[in-house]
C-alpha positions as CSV (number, residue, x, y, z in Angstrom):
1,M,0.0,0.0,0.0
2,Q,2.8,2.4,0.7
3,Q,3.9,2.3,-2.9
4,I,0.4,3.2,-4.0
5,H,0.2,6.0,-1.4
6,D,3.6,7.5,-2.6
7,T,2.8,7.1,-6.3
8,I,-0.6,8.9,-6.1
9,N,0.6,11.6,-3.7
10,D,3.7,12.3,-5.9
11,W,1.4,12.4,-9.0
12,Y,-0.8,15.0,-7.2
13,L,2.2,17.2,-6.3
14,E,3.2,17.3,-9.9
15,N,-0.2,17.6,-11.6
16,A,-2.6,19.3,-9.2
17,R,-4.7,22.2,-10.4
18,D,-3.8,25.5,-9.0
19,L,-7.1,26.3,-7.2
20,P,-7.2,29.3,-4.9
21,W,-8.8,27.4,-2.0
22,R,-5.9,25.0,-2.0
23,R,-3.1,27.6,-1.8
24,P,-1.0,28.0,1.4
25,G,-2.5,30.3,4.0
26,V,-6.1,30.0,3.0
27,S,-8.6,30.4,5.8
28,G,-11.1,27.9,7.0
29,W,-13.8,30.1,5.7
30,E,-12.3,30.2,2.2
31,V,-12.2,26.4,2.2
32,M,-15.7,26.1,3.6
33,V,-17.3,28.4,1.0
34,S,-15.5,26.4,-1.8
35,E,-16.9,23.1,-0.4
36,F,-20.4,24.4,-0.3
37,M,-20.1,25.7,-3.9
38,L,-18.5,22.6,-5.3
39,Q,-21.3,20.3,-4.2
40,Q,-22.7,19.2,-7.6
41,T,-21.2,22.2,-9.4
42,P,-18.1,22.0,-11.6
43,V,-14.9,23.9,-10.7
44,V,-15.0,26.1,-13.8
45,R,-18.4,27.5,-12.7
46,V,-17.5,27.9,-9.1
47,L,-14.2,29.8,-9.5
48,P,-15.6,33.3,-10.5
49,V,-18.4,33.1,-8.0
50,W,-16.1,32.0,-5.2
51,E,-13.7,34.8,-6.0
52,E,-16.5,37.4,-5.9
53,W,-17.7,36.0,-2.6
54,M,-14.3,36.2,-1.0
55,R,-13.8,39.7,-2.3
56,R,-17.2,40.7,-0.8
57,W,-17.3,38.5,2.3
58,P,-13.8,37.5,3.3
59,R,-15.0,36.4,6.8
60,P,-18.1,34.6,8.1
61,Q,-19.2,37.7,10.0
62,D,-19.1,39.8,6.8
63,L,-21.7,37.5,5.2
64,A,-23.6,37.2,8.5
65,A,-24.1,40.9,8.6
66,E,-25.9,40.9,5.2
67,P,-29.5,39.8,4.7
68,L,-30.1,36.3,3.2
69,S,-31.3,38.0,0.0
70,E,-27.8,39.2,-0.8
71,A,-26.4,35.7,-0.5
72,L,-29.1,34.4,-2.8
73,K,-28.4,37.1,-5.3
74,A,-24.6,36.5,-5.2
75,W,-25.1,32.8,-5.6
76,G,-26.2,33.5,-9.1
77,R,-26.8,30.5,-11.3
78,L,-24.7,28.0,-9.4
79,G,-27.9,26.0,-8.8
80,Y,-29.3,24.5,-5.6
81,P,-29.7,27.9,-3.9
82,R,-30.5,26.2,-0.6
83,R,-26.8,25.9,-0.3
84,A,-26.5,29.7,-0.2
85,Q,-29.3,29.7,2.4
86,R,-27.5,27.2,4.6
87,L,-24.1,28.8,4.1
88,H,-25.6,32.1,5.3
89,A,-27.1,30.4,8.3
90,A,-23.8,28.7,9.1
91,A,-22.0,32.1,8.8
92,V,-24.5,33.5,11.4
93,E,-23.8,30.6,13.8
94,I,-20.1,30.8,13.4
95,T,-20.3,34.5,14.2
96,T,-22.5,34.1,17.2
97,E,-21.2,30.8,18.6
98,Y,-17.5,30.7,17.5
99,N,-16.5,34.4,17.5
100,G,-16.3,34.4,13.8
101,E,-13.8,31.5,13.5
102,V,-14.7,28.4,11.5
103,P,-14.5,25.5,14.0
104,R,-11.7,23.0,13.4
105,T,-13.2,19.6,14.4
106,E,-15.6,17.3,12.4
107,A,-18.0,17.2,15.4
108,Q,-18.2,21.0,15.6
109,L,-18.5,21.4,11.9
110,L,-21.3,18.8,11.7
111,A,-23.4,20.9,14.1
112,L,-23.4,23.8,11.6
113,P,-26.3,24.3,9.2
114,G,-25.9,22.6,5.8
115,I,-22.8,20.5,6.7
116,G,-22.9,16.8,6.4
117,G,-20.3,14.1,6.8
118,Y,-18.3,14.7,3.7
119,T,-18.2,18.5,4.0
120,A,-17.2,18.3,7.7
121,A,-14.4,15.9,6.9
122,A,-13.2,17.9,3.9
123,I,-13.1,21.3,5.8
124,A,-11.3,19.8,8.8
125,C,-8.8,18.1,6.6
126,F,-8.1,20.7,3.9
127,A,-8.4,23.8,6.1
128,F,-6.9,22.7,9.4
129,G,-4.9,19.5,8.7
130,E,-7.0,17.4,10.9
131,R,-6.9,13.7,10.2
132,T,-10.2,12.7,8.6
133,V,-11.5,10.2,6.1
134,V,-12.8,12.2,3.1
135,V,-15.0,10.2,0.8
136,D,-16.6,12.0,-2.2
137,T,-17.8,10.7,-5.6
138,N,-14.3,10.9,-7.1
139,I,-12.7,9.1,-4.2
140,R,-15.4,6.4,-4.2
141,R,-14.8,5.8,-8.0
142,V,-11.0,5.5,-7.7
143,H,-11.3,3.1,-4.7
144,A,-13.9,1.0,-6.6
145,R,-11.6,0.6,-9.6
146,L,-8.2,0.5,-7.9
147,F,-9.1,-1.8,-5.0
148,G,-12.5,-3.3,-5.9
149,G,-12.1,-4.1,-9.6
150,M,-15.5,-2.4,-10.4
151,A,-16.1,0.1,-13.1
152,L,-18.2,2.3,-10.9
153,P,-19.0,2.5,-7.1
154,E,-22.5,1.6,-6.0
155,P,-25.2,4.2,-6.9
156,S,-25.4,5.3,-3.3
157,P,-22.6,5.4,-0.7
158,R,-22.3,2.3,1.5
159,A,-20.8,1.7,4.9
160,S,-18.4,-0.8,3.3
161,E,-17.0,2.0,1.1
162,F,-16.2,4.2,4.2
163,A,-14.7,1.2,5.9
164,R,-12.4,0.6,2.9
165,A,-11.5,4.3,2.8
166,R,-10.3,4.0,6.4
167,E,-8.5,0.8,5.8
168,V,-6.4,2.1,2.8
169,Q,-5.6,5.4,4.4
170,P,-1.9,6.0,5.2
171,E,-1.0,5.8,8.9
172,D,0.9,9.1,9.0
173,D,-1.5,12.0,9.5
174,R,0.2,14.4,7.1
175,T,0.4,11.7,4.4
176,A,-3.2,10.7,5.0
177,N,-4.4,14.2,4.5
178,L,-2.4,14.5,1.3
179,W,-3.8,11.2,0.2
180,N,-7.4,12.5,0.6
181,V,-6.9,15.4,-1.9
182,S,-4.6,13.3,-4.2
183,V,-7.1,10.6,-4.7
184,M,-9.9,13.1,-5.2
185,E,-7.8,14.9,-7.9
186,L,-7.0,11.7,-9.6
187,G,-10.7,10.9,-9.9
188,A,-11.5,14.4,-11.2
189,L,-8.8,14.5,-13.8
190,V,-7.8,10.9,-14.8
191,C,-10.1,8.3,-13.3
192,T,-13.2,10.0,-14.6
193,A,-16.7,8.4,-14.7
194,R,-16.8,8.5,-18.5
195,S,-13.7,7.9,-20.7
196,P,-11.1,7.4,-18.0
197,K,-7.6,8.2,-19.1
198,C,-6.1,4.9,-17.9
199,G,-2.9,5.5,-20.0
200,Q,-2.2,8.6,-17.8
201,C,-2.9,6.9,-14.5
202,P,0.1,6.6,-12.2
203,V,-1.3,3.3,-10.7
204,F,-2.4,1.7,-13.9
205,E,-0.3,-1.4,-13.2
206,Q,-1.8,-1.8,-9.7
207,C,-5.4,-1.2,-10.7
208,A,-7.7,-4.2,-10.0
209,W,-10.2,-3.0,-12.6
210,V,-7.6,-2.9,-15.3
211,A,-6.3,-6.3,-14.2
212,G,-9.8,-7.7,-14.5
213,G,-10.1,-6.6,-18.1
214,Q,-12.0,-3.4,-17.3
215,P,-15.5,-5.0,-16.9
216,A,-18.5,-2.8,-17.7
217,P,-20.5,-1.2,-14.9
218,H,-22.9,-3.5,-13.1
219,Y,-25.7,-0.9,-13.5
220,T,-26.5,2.0,-15.9
221,P,-25.9,5.3,-14.3
222,K,-28.9,7.7,-14.4
223,G,-28.0,11.3,-15.0
224,Q,-29.9,13.9,-13.0
225,A,-32.6,15.4,-15.2
226,W,-32.8,19.2,-15.7
227,K,-34.8,20.1,-18.8
228,G,-38.5,20.3,-18.1
229,T,-38.1,19.7,-14.3
230,D,-39.5,21.7,-11.4
231,R,-35.8,22.6,-10.6
232,Q,-35.4,24.3,-13.9
233,V,-38.6,26.3,-13.4
234,R,-37.6,27.2,-9.8
235,G,-34.2,28.4,-11.2
236,A,-36.0,30.7,-13.7
237,I,-38.2,32.1,-11.0
238,M,-35.3,32.7,-8.7
239,A,-33.5,34.5,-11.5
240,I,-36.4,36.9,-11.8
241,L,-36.5,37.5,-8.0
242,R,-32.7,38.2,-7.9
243,E,-33.2,41.0,-10.4
244,H,-35.9,42.8,-8.5
245,E,-35.4,44.8,-5.3
246,E,-39.1,45.2,-4.8
247,A,-41.7,42.4,-4.4
248,V,-42.8,40.8,-7.7
249,P,-46.6,40.4,-8.1
250,Q,-47.3,36.7,-7.8
251,Q,-49.6,36.7,-10.7
252,S,-46.8,37.7,-13.0
253,F,-45.3,34.2,-12.6
254,L,-48.6,32.6,-13.4
255,A,-50.1,34.8,-16.1
256,D,-49.7,34.5,-19.8
257,L,-45.9,34.9,-20.0
258,A,-46.1,35.7,-23.7
259,Q,-47.2,39.2,-22.8
260,E,-44.0,39.8,-20.8
261,S,-40.9,41.5,-22.3
262,H,-38.5,41.4,-19.3
263,A,-35.6,39.0,-20.1
264,G,-36.3,37.0,-17.0
265,Y,-39.9,36.3,-17.9
266,V,-38.9,35.6,-21.5
267,A,-36.5,32.9,-20.2
268,L,-39.3,31.5,-18.0
269,A,-41.7,31.5,-20.9
270,R,-39.2,29.7,-23.1
271,L,-39.5,26.7,-20.7
272,Q,-43.1,26.3,-21.8
273,S,-43.9,25.1,-18.3
274,P,-47.6,24.5,-17.6
275,L,-49.4,26.7,-15.0
276,D,-49.6,23.9,-12.4
277,Q,-45.8,23.4,-12.6
278,R,-45.1,27.1,-12.1
279,E,-47.5,27.1,-9.2
280,R,-45.7,24.0,-7.7
281,A,-42.3,25.5,-8.2
282,L,-43.3,28.8,-6.6
283,A,-44.9,27.0,-3.7
284,G,-41.7,25.0,-3.2
285,L,-39.6,28.1,-3.1
286,L,-41.9,29.6,-0.5
287,K,-41.9,26.4,1.6
288,D,-38.1,26.2,1.5
289,G,-37.7,29.8,2.6
290,L,-36.0,30.9,-0.6
291,A,-38.8,33.4,-1.2
292,I,-41.4,35.0,0.9
293,A,-44.9,36.2,0.1
294,E,-46.1,39.6,1.1
295,D,-49.3,41.5,0.4
296,N,-47.8,43.1,-2.7
297,G,-46.0,40.0,-4.1
298,I,-43.1,37.7,-3.8
299,R,-39.5,38.7,-2.9
300,L,-36.3,37.2,-1.7
301,P,-36.1,36.7,2.1
302,S,-34.3,39.4,4.2
């Protein structure tokens, strides 16, 4: 195992992407914001938004001092805006409970809004050098191929995968933390879900999947639908709300959109979503606290 550890870690040190949240001296907050944004969103889309957030809110207390509506506006089109809602709530709690300092331990991080097991482990490891077992989609895929001989990991994470991740982790804390990010980067750049670049893999000769003849996946992955979904309609409604300081009449989302000339409504109309879907999407935003209803219409929460 030590040879595999050394080979993958050395590969990372030579080939890692220069990402701002990985640079020496970054704060726990900078790492934390990146982890929230990178959930289900590619790096190329996250980079400009993360940089603007860090310029505007370099500390948790800076974001906490702003209304939630500002966080939702600045989140832009990253998708899944509840992440911005939870990140804002976490910033408030860090400010009030931790004197504006992102907590260092997994247990403390898990207690913050919007932080689950992976995010807590990642922040503790990447920001503070704490020994943790980080398991994301990329790491699961590398482990499945390298050690399990499978084309893909199971559709949903299993306890056995976390047990294997602990088992294969280096004993030395510093090496273990480097291993976490190295395997993650290998999965992102080389051992990809589709068209893996096996010829560029530093552990090609040790890979159980390659040794087994690269068998096909044992299931057909289902991509997450977007076109025509309620999520797409919710995103279009949120885009309209982000562009308006004042409340937007509720009926404007539900009326004949062909009569509207504003770019946001034109985009919503282009989806050709039926009335009941727009009603459902709007009700969902209200229920999730991403929008609020007032006598004069709908607006982003304060």
